[in-house]
CHARMM-style PDB file with segment names, atoms N, HN, CA, C and O in Angstrom:
ATOM      1  N   MET     1       0.852  -1.174   0.000  1.00  0.00      PROA
ATOM      2  CA  MET     1       0.000   0.000   0.000  1.00  0.00      PROA
ATOM      3  C   MET     1       0.898   1.237   0.000  1.00  0.00      PROA
ATOM      4  O   MET     1       1.914   1.291   0.693  1.00  0.00      PROA
ATOM      5  N   ARG     2       0.501   2.207  -0.782  1.00  0.00      PROA
ATOM      6  HN  ARG     2      -0.325   2.163  -1.344  1.00  0.00      PROA
ATOM      7  CA  ARG     2       1.273   3.450  -0.837  1.00  0.00      PROA
ATOM      8  C   ARG     2       1.205   4.167   0.519  1.00  0.00      PROA
ATOM      9  O   ARG     2       0.183   4.116   1.202  1.00  0.00      PROA
ATOM     10  N   PRO     3       2.296   4.829   0.897  1.00  0.00      PROA
ATOM     11  CA  PRO     3       2.287   5.580   2.161  1.00  0.00      PROA
ATOM     12  C   PRO     3       1.173   6.616   2.230  1.00  0.00      PROA
ATOM     13  O   PRO     3       0.599   6.830   3.298  1.00  0.00      PROA
ATOM     14  N   SER     4       0.862   7.256   1.123  1.00  0.00      PROA
ATOM     15  HN  SER     4       1.329   7.083   0.256  1.00  0.00      PROA
ATOM     16  CA  SER     4      -0.196   8.264   1.128  1.00  0.00      PROA
ATOM     17  C   SER     4      -1.566   7.630   1.393  1.00  0.00      PROA
ATOM     18  O   SER     4      -2.423   8.239   2.033  1.00  0.00      PROA
ATOM     19  N   THR     5      -1.762   6.421   0.903  1.00  0.00      PROA
ATOM     20  HN  THR     5      -1.065   5.927   0.383  1.00  0.00      PROA
ATOM     21  CA  THR     5      -3.014   5.694   1.159  1.00  0.00      PROA
ATOM     22  C   THR     5      -3.131   5.361   2.633  1.00  0.00      PROA
ATOM     23  O   THR     5      -4.181   5.561   3.244  1.00  0.00      PROA
ATOM     24  N   LEU     6      -2.052   4.854   3.198  1.00  0.00      PROA
ATOM     25  HN  LEU     6      -1.199   4.691   2.701  1.00  0.00      PROA
ATOM     26  CA  LEU     6      -2.052   4.508   4.616  1.00  0.00      PROA
ATOM     27  C   LEU     6      -2.315   5.740   5.478  1.00  0.00      PROA
ATOM     28  O   LEU     6      -3.090   5.673   6.432  1.00  0.00      PROA
ATOM     29  N   ARG     7      -1.686   6.847   5.155  1.00  0.00      PROA
ATOM     30  HN  ARG     7      -1.057   6.901   4.379  1.00  0.00      PROA
ATOM     31  CA  ARG     7      -1.914   8.083   5.923  1.00  0.00      PROA
ATOM     32  C   ARG     7      -3.371   8.515   5.838  1.00  0.00      PROA
ATOM     33  O   ARG     7      -3.946   8.947   6.837  1.00  0.00      PROA
ATOM     34  N   ALA     8      -3.971   8.403   4.663  1.00  0.00      PROA
ATOM     35  HN  ALA     8      -3.503   8.052   3.852  1.00  0.00      PROA
ATOM     36  CA  ALA     8      -5.374   8.789   4.496  1.00  0.00      PROA
ATOM     37  C   ALA     8      -6.281   7.896   5.330  1.00  0.00      PROA
ATOM     38  O   ALA     8      -7.214   8.386   5.967  1.00  0.00      PROA
ATOM     39  N   LEU     9      -6.021   6.599   5.334  1.00  0.00      PROA
ATOM     40  HN  LEU     9      -5.263   6.201   4.817  1.00  0.00      PROA
ATOM     41  CA  LEU     9      -6.835   5.677   6.126  1.00  0.00      PROA
ATOM     42  C   LEU     9      -6.673   5.944   7.617  1.00  0.00      PROA
ATOM     43  O   LEU     9      -7.646   5.915   8.369  1.00  0.00      PROA
ATOM     44  N   GLN    10      -5.454   6.200   8.033  1.00  0.00      PROA
ATOM     45  HN  GLN    10      -4.663   6.224   7.422  1.00  0.00      PROA
ATOM     46  CA  GLN    10      -5.214   6.488   9.452  1.00  0.00      PROA
ATOM     47  C   GLN    10      -5.908   7.794   9.866  1.00  0.00      PROA
ATOM     48  O   GLN    10      -6.470   7.886  10.957  1.00  0.00      PROA
ATOM     49  N   ARG    11      -5.862   8.787   8.994  1.00  0.00      PROA
ATOM     50  HN  ARG    11      -5.406   8.712   8.107  1.00  0.00      PROA
ATOM     51  CA  ARG    11      -6.533  10.059   9.302  1.00  0.00      PROA
ATOM     52  C   ARG    11      -8.044   9.872   9.337  1.00  0.00      PROA
ATOM     53  O   ARG    11      -8.723  10.449  10.186  1.00  0.00      PROA
ATOM     54  N   ALA    12      -8.571   9.070   8.422  1.00  0.00      PROA
ATOM     55  HN  ALA    12      -8.020   8.601   7.732  1.00  0.00      PROA
ATOM     56  CA  ALA    12     -10.009   8.787   8.421  1.00  0.00      PROA
ATOM     57  C   ALA    12     -10.423   8.093   9.712  1.00  0.00      PROA
ATOM     58  O   ALA    12     -11.486   8.380  10.263  1.00  0.00      PROA
ATOM     59  N   ALA    13      -9.588   7.184  10.191  1.00  0.00      PROA
ATOM     60  HN  ALA    13      -8.725   6.950   9.744  1.00  0.00      PROA
ATOM     61  CA  ALA    13      -9.889   6.497  11.450  1.00  0.00      PROA
ATOM     62  C   ALA    13      -9.914   7.498  12.604  1.00  0.00      PROA
ATOM     63  O   ALA    13     -10.800   7.455  13.459  1.00  0.00      PROA
ATOM     64  N   GLU    14      -8.941   8.387  12.616  1.00  0.00      PROA
ATOM     65  HN  GLU    14      -8.222   8.422  11.922  1.00  0.00      PROA
ATOM     66  CA  GLU    14      -8.881   9.402  13.677  1.00  0.00      PROA
ATOM     67  C   GLU    14     -10.126  10.291  13.659  1.00  0.00      PROA
ATOM     68  O   GLU    14     -10.706  10.574  14.707  1.00  0.00      PROA
ATOM     69  N   LEU    15     -10.528  10.723  12.485  1.00  0.00      PROA
ATOM     70  HN  LEU    15     -10.058  10.493  11.633  1.00  0.00      PROA
ATOM     71  CA  LEU    15     -11.716  11.569  12.375  1.00  0.00      PROA
ATOM     72  C   LEU    15     -12.979  10.813  12.782  1.00  0.00      PROA
ATOM     73  O   LEU    15     -13.872  11.385  13.407  1.00  0.00      PROA
ATOM     74  N   THR    16     -13.053   9.546  12.435  1.00  0.00      PROA
ATOM     75  HN  THR    16     -12.328   9.082  11.928  1.00  0.00      PROA
ATOM     76  CA  THR    16     -14.220   8.740  12.807  1.00  0.00      PROA
ATOM     77  C   THR    16     -14.337   8.636  14.321  1.00  0.00      PROA
ATOM     78  O   THR    16     -15.434   8.746  14.869  1.00  0.00      PROA
ATOM     79  N   ARG    17     -13.221   8.427  14.995  1.00  0.00      PROA
ATOM     80  HN  ARG    17     -12.330   8.337  14.550  1.00  0.00      PROA
ATOM     81  CA  ARG    17     -13.235   8.351  16.460  1.00  0.00      PROA
ATOM     82  C   ARG    17     -13.707   9.669  17.080  1.00  0.00      PROA
ATOM     83  O   ARG    17     -14.243   9.689  18.188  1.00  0.00      PROA
ATOM     84  N   GLN    18     -13.499  10.760  16.353  1.00  0.00      PROA
ATOM     85  HN  GLN    18     -13.063  10.744  15.453  1.00  0.00      PROA
ATOM     86  CA  GLN    18     -13.922  12.084  16.828  1.00  0.00      PROA
ATOM     87  C   GLN    18     -15.348  12.420  16.369  1.00  0.00      PROA
ATOM     88  O   GLN    18     -15.786  13.565  16.475  1.00  0.00      PROA
ATOM     89  N   ASN    19     -16.063  11.416  15.861  1.00  0.00      PROA
ATOM     90  HN  ASN    19     -15.707  10.485  15.775  1.00  0.00      PROA
ATOM     91  CA  ASN    19     -17.436  11.601  15.354  1.00  0.00      PROA
ATOM     92  C   ASN    19     -17.499  12.597  14.204  1.00  0.00      PROA
ATOM     93  O   ASN    19     -18.469  13.345  14.081  1.00  0.00      PROA
ATOM     94  N   ARG    20     -16.483  12.608  13.371  1.00  0.00      PROA
ATOM     95  HN  ARG    20     -15.696  12.000  13.471  1.00  0.00      PROA
ATOM     96  CA  ARG    20     -16.425  13.473  12.202  1.00  0.00      PROA
ATOM     97  C   ARG    20     -16.449  12.601  10.943  1.00  0.00      PROA
ATOM     98  O   ARG    20     -15.534  12.630  10.120  1.00  0.00      PROA
ATOM     99  N   LEU    21     -17.521  11.832  10.827  1.00  0.00      PROA
ATOM    100  HN  LEU    21     -18.264  11.808  11.496  1.00  0.00      PROA
ATOM    101  CA  LEU    21     -17.631  10.821   9.772  1.00  0.00      PROA
ATOM    102  C   LEU    21     -17.621  11.421   8.366  1.00  0.00      PROA
ATOM    103  O   LEU    21     -17.001  10.860   7.462  1.00  0.00      PROA
ATOM    104  N   THR    22     -18.286  12.529   8.176  1.00  0.00      PROA
ATOM    105  HN  THR    22     -18.789  12.985   8.911  1.00  0.00      PROA
ATOM    106  CA  THR    22     -18.322  13.137   6.845  1.00  0.00      PROA
ATOM    107  C   THR    22     -16.917  13.491   6.367  1.00  0.00      PROA
ATOM    108  O   THR    22     -16.561  13.229   5.218  1.00  0.00      PROA
ATOM    109  N   GLU    23     -16.130  14.082   7.244  1.00  0.00      PROA
ATOM    110  HN  GLU    23     -16.419  14.295   8.177  1.00  0.00      PROA
ATOM    111  CA  GLU    23     -14.750  14.429   6.892  1.00  0.00      PROA
ATOM    112  C   GLU    23     -13.920  13.174   6.642  1.00  0.00      PROA
ATOM    113  O   GLU    23     -13.076  13.149   5.746  1.00  0.00      PROA
ATOM    114  N   ALA    24     -14.161  12.142   7.432  1.00  0.00      PROA
ATOM    115  HN  ALA    24     -14.847  12.162   8.159  1.00  0.00      PROA
ATOM    116  CA  ALA    24     -13.429  10.883   7.257  1.00  0.00      PROA
ATOM    117  C   ALA    24     -13.699  10.283   5.881  1.00  0.00      PROA
ATOM    118  O   ALA    24     -12.784   9.813   5.206  1.00  0.00      PROA
ATOM    119  N   VAL    25     -14.952  10.306   5.480  1.00  0.00      PROA
ATOM    120  HN  VAL    25     -15.695  10.688   6.028  1.00  0.00      PROA
ATOM    121  CA  VAL    25     -15.315   9.767   4.161  1.00  0.00      PROA
ATOM    122  C   VAL    25     -14.700  10.614   3.056  1.00  0.00      PROA
ATOM    123  O   VAL    25     -14.227  10.071   2.058  1.00  0.00      PROA
ATOM    124  N   LEU    26     -14.698  11.929   3.216  1.00  0.00      PROA
ATOM    125  HN  LEU    26     -15.083  12.369   4.027  1.00  0.00      PROA
ATOM    126  CA  LEU    26     -14.119  12.805   2.198  1.00  0.00      PROA
ATOM    127  C   LEU    26     -12.626  12.539   2.002  1.00  0.00      PROA
ATOM    128  O   LEU    26     -12.100  12.731   0.906  1.00  0.00      PROA
ATOM    129  N   ILE    27     -11.958  12.106   3.040  1.00  0.00      PROA
ATOM    130  HN  ILE    27     -12.386  11.950   3.931  1.00  0.00      PROA
ATOM    131  CA  ILE    27     -10.532  11.804   2.939  1.00  0.00      PROA
ATOM    132  C   ILE    27     -10.299  10.400   2.385  1.00  0.00      PROA
ATOM    133  O   ILE    27      -9.439  10.212   1.524  1.00  0.00      PROA
ATOM    134  N   ALA    28     -11.042   9.429   2.860  1.00  0.00      PROA
ATOM    135  HN  ALA    28     -11.741   9.582   3.559  1.00  0.00      PROA
ATOM    136  CA  ALA    28     -10.795   8.032   2.491  1.00  0.00      PROA
ATOM    137  C   ALA    28     -11.376   7.642   1.137  1.00  0.00      PROA
ATOM    138  O   ALA    28     -10.774   6.847   0.415  1.00  0.00      PROA
ATOM    139  N   GLU    29     -12.520   8.181   0.788  1.00  0.00      PROA
ATOM    140  HN  GLU    29     -13.009   8.826   1.374  1.00  0.00      PROA
ATOM    141  CA  GLU    29     -13.204   7.736  -0.438  1.00  0.00      PROA
ATOM    142  C   GLU    29     -12.362   7.889  -1.704  1.00  0.00      PROA
ATOM    143  O   GLU    29     -12.272   6.929  -2.469  1.00  0.00      PROA
ATOM    144  N   PRO    30     -11.743   9.040  -1.969  1.00  0.00      PROA
ATOM    145  CA  PRO    30     -10.955   9.156  -3.197  1.00  0.00      PROA
ATOM    146  C   PRO    30      -9.795   8.164  -3.262  1.00  0.00      PROA
ATOM    147  O   PRO    30      -9.469   7.643  -4.329  1.00  0.00      PROA
ATOM    148  N   VAL    31      -9.184   7.913  -2.122  1.00  0.00      PROA
ATOM    149  HN  VAL    31      -9.449   8.336  -1.256  1.00  0.00      PROA
ATOM    150  CA  VAL    31      -8.067   6.976  -2.068  1.00  0.00      PROA
ATOM    151  C   VAL    31      -8.544   5.566  -2.395  1.00  0.00      PROA
ATOM    152  O   VAL    31      -7.900   4.838  -3.150  1.00  0.00      PROA
ATOM    153  N   ILE    32      -9.661   5.199  -1.826  1.00  0.00      PROA
ATOM    154  HN  ILE    32     -10.184   5.791  -1.213  1.00  0.00      PROA
ATOM    155  CA  ILE    32     -10.214   3.858  -2.058  1.00  0.00      PROA
ATOM    156  C   ILE    32     -10.664   3.709  -3.508  1.00  0.00      PROA
ATOM    157  O   ILE    32     -10.409   2.679  -4.132  1.00  0.00      PROA
ATOM    158  N   LEU    33     -11.324   4.720  -4.044  1.00  0.00      PROA
ATOM    159  HN  LEU    33     -11.531   5.557  -3.537  1.00  0.00      PROA
ATOM    160  CA  LEU    33     -11.845   4.636  -5.408  1.00  0.00      PROA
ATOM    161  C   LEU    33     -10.759   4.616  -6.475  1.00  0.00      PROA
ATOM    162  O   LEU    33     -10.967   4.054  -7.550  1.00  0.00      PROA
ATOM    163  N   THR    34      -9.608   5.215  -6.202  1.00  0.00      PROA
ATOM    164  HN  THR    34      -9.439   5.672  -5.328  1.00  0.00      PROA
ATOM    165  CA  THR    34      -8.533   5.251  -7.193  1.00  0.00      PROA
ATOM    166  C   THR    34      -7.547   4.101  -7.051  1.00  0.00      PROA
ATOM    167  O   THR    34      -6.635   3.969  -7.868  1.00  0.00      PROA
ATOM    168  N   ALA    35      -7.709   3.277  -6.045  1.00  0.00      PROA
ATOM    169  HN  ALA    35      -8.450   3.383  -5.381  1.00  0.00      PROA
ATOM    170  CA  ALA    35      -6.793   2.149  -5.836  1.00  0.00      PROA
ATOM    171  C   ALA    35      -6.973   1.102  -6.937  1.00  0.00      PROA
ATOM    172  O   ALA    35      -8.090   0.833  -7.381  1.00  0.00      PROA
ATOM    173  N   ASP    36      -5.861   0.521  -7.363  1.00  0.00      PROA
ATOM    174  HN  ASP    36      -4.954   0.740  -7.002  1.00  0.00      PROA
ATOM    175  CA  ASP    36      -5.969  -0.593  -8.305  1.00  0.00      PROA
ATOM    176  C   ASP    36      -6.383  -1.840  -7.526  1.00  0.00      PROA
ATOM    177  O   ASP    36      -6.535  -1.789  -6.306  1.00  0.00      PROA
ATOM    178  N   SER    37      -6.564  -2.941  -8.216  1.00  0.00      PROA
ATOM    179  HN  SER    37      -6.442  -2.983  -9.208  1.00  0.00      PROA
ATOM    180  CA  SER    37      -7.087  -4.143  -7.543  1.00  0.00      PROA
ATOM    181  C   SER    37      -6.134  -4.660  -6.466  1.00  0.00      PROA
ATOM    182  O   SER    37      -6.583  -5.141  -5.426  1.00  0.00      PROA
ATOM    183  N   TYR    38      -4.831  -4.567  -6.701  1.00  0.00      PROA
ATOM    184  HN  TYR    38      -4.466  -4.176  -7.546  1.00  0.00      PROA
ATOM    185  CA  TYR    38      -3.861  -5.027  -5.706  1.00  0.00      PROA
ATOM    186  C   TYR    38      -3.933  -4.161  -4.450  1.00  0.00      PROA
ATOM    187  O   TYR    38      -4.021  -4.674  -3.334  1.00  0.00      PROA
ATOM    188  N   GLU    39      -3.894  -2.845  -4.644  1.00  0.00      PROA
ATOM    189  HN  GLU    39      -3.823  -2.428  -5.550  1.00  0.00      PROA
ATOM    190  CA  GLU    39      -3.955  -1.955  -3.485  1.00  0.00      PROA
ATOM    191  C   GLU    39      -5.326  -2.029  -2.819  1.00  0.00      PROA
ATOM    192  O   GLU    39      -5.427  -1.904  -1.598  1.00  0.00      PROA
ATOM    193  N   GLY    40      -6.370  -2.228  -3.599  1.00  0.00      PROA
ATOM    194  HN  GLY    40      -6.288  -2.330  -4.591  1.00  0.00      PROA
ATOM    195  CA  GLY    40      -7.705  -2.390  -3.032  1.00  0.00      PROA
ATOM    196  C   GLY    40      -7.767  -3.572  -2.080  1.00  0.00      PROA
ATOM    197  O   GLY    40      -8.387  -3.493  -1.019  1.00  0.00      PROA
ATOM    198  N   ASP    41      -7.121  -4.672  -2.463  1.00  0.00      PROA
ATOM    199  HN  ASP    41      -6.617  -4.737  -3.324  1.00  0.00      PROA
ATOM    200  CA  ASP    41      -7.055  -5.837  -1.569  1.00  0.00      PROA
ATOM    201  C   ASP    41      -6.299  -5.503  -0.288  1.00  0.00      PROA
ATOM    202  O   ASP    41      -6.692  -5.926   0.799  1.00  0.00      PROA
ATOM    203  N   GLU    42      -5.211  -4.743  -0.421  1.00  0.00      PROA
ATOM    204  HN  GLU    42      -4.892  -4.400  -1.305  1.00  0.00      PROA
ATOM    205  CA  GLU    42      -4.455  -4.334   0.769  1.00  0.00      PROA
ATOM    206  C   GLU    42      -5.294  -3.433   1.674  1.00  0.00      PROA
ATOM    207  O   GLU    42      -5.235  -3.546   2.899  1.00  0.00      PROA
ATOM    208  N   ILE    43      -6.065  -2.548   1.072  1.00  0.00      PROA
ATOM    209  HN  ILE    43      -6.113  -2.456   0.078  1.00  0.00      PROA
ATOM    210  CA  ILE    43      -6.931  -1.652   1.844  1.00  0.00      PROA
ATOM    211  C   ILE    43      -7.965  -2.463   2.610  1.00  0.00      PROA
ATOM    212  O   ILE    43      -8.196  -2.219   3.794  1.00  0.00      PROA
ATOM    213  N   LEU    44      -8.584  -3.419   1.944  1.00  0.00      PROA
ATOM    214  HN  LEU    44      -8.397  -3.617   0.982  1.00  0.00      PROA
ATOM    215  CA  LEU    44      -9.582  -4.262   2.617  1.00  0.00      PROA
ATOM    216  C   LEU    44      -8.970  -5.006   3.804  1.00  0.00      PROA
ATOM    217  O   LEU    44      -9.568  -5.072   4.878  1.00  0.00      PROA
ATOM    218  N   ARG    45      -7.784  -5.562   3.603  1.00  0.00      PROA
ATOM    219  HN  ARG    45      -7.299  -5.509   2.730  1.00  0.00      PROA
ATOM    220  CA  ARG    45      -7.110  -6.267   4.717  1.00  0.00      PROA
ATOM    221  C   ARG    45      -6.800  -5.301   5.857  1.00  0.00      PROA
ATOM    222  O   ARG    45      -7.010  -5.627   7.025  1.00  0.00      PROA
ATOM    223  N   TRP    46      -6.301  -4.112   5.518  1.00  0.00      PROA
ATOM    224  HN  TRP    46      -6.131  -3.847   4.569  1.00  0.00      PROA
ATOM    225  CA  TRP    46      -5.946  -3.142   6.546  1.00  0.00      PROA
ATOM    226  C   TRP    46      -7.195  -2.740   7.329  1.00  0.00      PROA
ATOM    227  O   TRP    46      -7.162  -2.668   8.558  1.00  0.00      PROA
ATOM    228  N   LEU    47      -8.294  -2.478   6.621  1.00  0.00      PROA
ATOM    229  HN  LEU    47      -8.321  -2.536   5.623  1.00  0.00      PROA
ATOM    230  CA  LEU    47      -9.536  -2.094   7.299  1.00  0.00      PROA
ATOM    231  C   LEU    47     -10.019  -3.199   8.236  1.00  0.00      PROA
ATOM    232  O   LEU    47     -10.452  -2.920   9.354  1.00  0.00      PROA
ATOM    233  N   ALA    48      -9.946  -4.439   7.788  1.00  0.00      PROA
ATOM    234  HN  ALA    48      -9.595  -4.666   6.879  1.00  0.00      PROA
ATOM    235  CA  ALA    48     -10.385  -5.563   8.622  1.00  0.00      PROA
ATOM    236  C   ALA    48      -9.502  -5.705   9.857  1.00  0.00      PROA
ATOM    237  O   ALA    48      -9.989  -6.016  10.944  1.00  0.00      PROA
ATOM    238  N   GLU    49      -8.208  -5.478   9.685  1.00  0.00      PROA
ATOM    239  HN  GLU    49      -7.812  -5.226   8.801  1.00  0.00      PROA
ATOM    240  CA  GLU    49      -7.275  -5.622  10.805  1.00  0.00      PROA
ATOM    241  C   GLU    49      -7.292  -4.433  11.759  1.00  0.00      PROA
ATOM    242  O   GLU    49      -6.840  -4.551  12.898  1.00  0.00      PROA
ATOM    243  N   HSD    50      -7.804  -3.300  11.315  1.00  0.00      PROA
ATOM    244  HN  HSD    50      -8.172  -3.204  10.390  1.00  0.00      PROA
ATOM    245  CA  HSD    50      -7.761  -2.076  12.117  1.00  0.00      PROA
ATOM    246  C   HSD    50      -9.139  -1.512  12.437  1.00  0.00      PROA
ATOM    247  O   HSD    50      -9.297  -0.302  12.601  1.00  0.00      PROA
ATOM    248  N   VAL    51     -10.124  -2.377  12.524  1.00  0.00      PROA
ATOM    249  HN  VAL    51      -9.997  -3.360  12.390  1.00  0.00      PROA
ATOM    250  CA  VAL    51     -11.485  -1.904  12.798  1.00  0.00      PROA
ATOM    251  C   VAL    51     -11.548  -1.115  14.107  1.00  0.00      PROA
ATOM    252  O   VAL    51     -12.320  -0.163  14.218  1.00  0.00      PROA
ATOM    253  N   THR    52     -10.752  -1.500  15.084  1.00  0.00      PROA
ATOM    254  HN  THR    52     -10.125  -2.273  14.993  1.00  0.00      PROA
ATOM    255  CA  THR    52     -10.779  -0.778  16.363  1.00  0.00      PROA
ATOM    256  C   THR    52     -10.167   0.613  16.244  1.00  0.00      PROA
ATOM    257  O   THR    52     -10.410   1.462  17.101  1.00  0.00      PROA
ATOM    258  N   ASP    53      -9.377   0.865  15.199  1.00  0.00      PROA
ATOM    259  HN  ASP    53      -9.180   0.175  14.503  1.00  0.00      PROA
ATOM    260  CA  ASP    53      -8.870   2.223  14.979  1.00  0.00      PROA
ATOM    261  C   ASP    53     -10.022   3.176  14.690  1.00  0.00      PROA
ATOM    262  O   ASP    53      -9.944   4.361  15.011  1.00  0.00      PROA
ATOM    263  N   PHE    54     -11.087   2.665  14.087  1.00  0.00      PROA
ATOM    264  HN  PHE    54     -11.150   1.701  13.826  1.00  0.00      PROA
ATOM    265  CA  PHE    54     -12.241   3.482  13.742  1.00  0.00      PROA
ATOM    266  C   PHE    54     -13.235   3.570  14.895  1.00  0.00      PROA
ATOM    267  O   PHE    54     -13.881   4.602  15.073  1.00  0.00      PROA
ATOM    268  N   THR    55     -13.363   2.524  15.663  1.00  0.00      PROA
ATOM    269  HN  THR    55     -12.838   1.685  15.518  1.00  0.00      PROA
ATOM    270  CA  THR    55     -14.366   2.501  16.723  1.00  0.00      PROA
ATOM    271  C   THR    55     -13.842   3.027  18.046  1.00  0.00      PROA
ATOM    272  O   THR    55     -14.616   3.491  18.884  1.00  0.00      PROA
ATOM    273  N   GLY    56     -12.535   2.958  18.239  1.00  0.00      PROA
ATOM    274  HN  GLY    56     -11.907   2.581  17.559  1.00  0.00      PROA
ATOM    275  CA  GLY    56     -11.956   3.361  19.505  1.00  0.00      PROA
ATOM    276  C   GLY    56     -12.109   2.317  20.596  1.00  0.00      PROA
ATOM    277  O   GLY    56     -11.723   2.548  21.742  1.00  0.00      PROA
ATOM    278  N   GLU    57     -12.678   1.153  20.240  1.00  0.00      PROA
ATOM    279  HN  GLU    57     -12.991   0.965  19.309  1.00  0.00      PROA
ATOM    280  CA  GLU    57     -12.857   0.068  21.202  1.00  0.00      PROA
ATOM    281  C   GLU    57     -11.597  -0.787  21.258  1.00  0.00      PROA
ATOM    282  O   GLU    57     -10.809  -0.834  20.313  1.00  0.00      PROA
ATOM    283  N   THR    58     -11.437  -1.443  22.368  1.00  0.00      PROA
ATOM    284  HN  THR    58     -12.077  -1.405  23.135  1.00  0.00      PROA
ATOM    285  CA  THR    58     -10.367  -2.432  22.455  1.00  0.00      PROA
ATOM    286  C   THR    58     -10.893  -3.759  21.918  1.00  0.00      PROA
ATOM    287  O   THR    58     -12.105  -3.975  21.924  1.00  0.00      PROA
ATOM    288  N   PRO    59     -10.031  -4.645  21.459  1.00  0.00      PROA
ATOM    289  CA  PRO    59     -10.496  -5.917  20.890  1.00  0.00      PROA
ATOM    290  C   PRO    59     -11.423  -6.711  21.811  1.00  0.00      PROA
ATOM    291  O   PRO    59     -12.298  -7.425  21.322  1.00  0.00      PROA
ATOM    292  N   LYS    60     -11.253  -6.604  23.123  1.00  0.00      PROA
ATOM    293  HN  LYS    60     -10.541  -6.024  23.519  1.00  0.00      PROA
ATOM    294  CA  LYS    60     -12.114  -7.358  24.057  1.00  0.00      PROA
ATOM    295  C   LYS    60     -13.539  -6.841  24.038  1.00  0.00      PROA
ATOM    296  O   LYS    60     -14.464  -7.589  24.356  1.00  0.00      PROA
ATOM    297  N   GLU    61     -13.747  -5.562  23.667  1.00  0.00      PROA
ATOM    298  HN  GLU    61     -12.996  -4.954  23.409  1.00  0.00      PROA
ATOM    299  CA  GLU    61     -15.071  -4.967  23.668  1.00  0.00      PROA
ATOM    300  C   GLU    61     -15.900  -5.360  22.459  1.00  0.00      PROA
ATOM    301  O   GLU    61     -17.127  -5.272  22.488  1.00  0.00      PROA
ATOM    302  N   ILE    62     -15.235  -5.795  21.395  1.00  0.00      PROA
ATOM    303  HN  ILE    62     -14.238  -5.867  21.371  1.00  0.00      PROA
ATOM    304  CA  ILE    62     -15.928  -6.146  20.163  1.00  0.00      PROA
ATOM    305  C   ILE    62     -16.531  -7.529  20.294  1.00  0.00      PROA
ATOM    306  O   ILE    62     -15.878  -8.460  20.765  1.00  0.00      PROA
ATOM    307  N   ARG    63     -17.782  -7.659  19.876  1.00  0.00      PROA
ATOM    308  HN  ARG    63     -18.313  -6.903  19.494  1.00  0.00      PROA
ATOM    309  CA  ARG    63     -18.478  -8.953  19.959  1.00  0.00      PROA
ATOM    310  C   ARG    63     -18.786  -9.460  18.604  1.00  0.00      PROA
ATOM    311  OT1 ARG    63     -19.370 -10.535  18.466  1.00  0.00      PROA
TER     312      ARG     63
END
């Protein structure tokens, strides 16, 4: 994954935790939409592995 993609996803997660979902989508959506199939797969894996970055919950809290 490109460093700029990772930074955008991390920033989107931070904004989501701050209840700023609209801003998070504005940052993440263009990156996701322009990703090729290889990077898209990496993005999906990263999102699945970092769901708590968006929710602010610890893994024990997730059911």
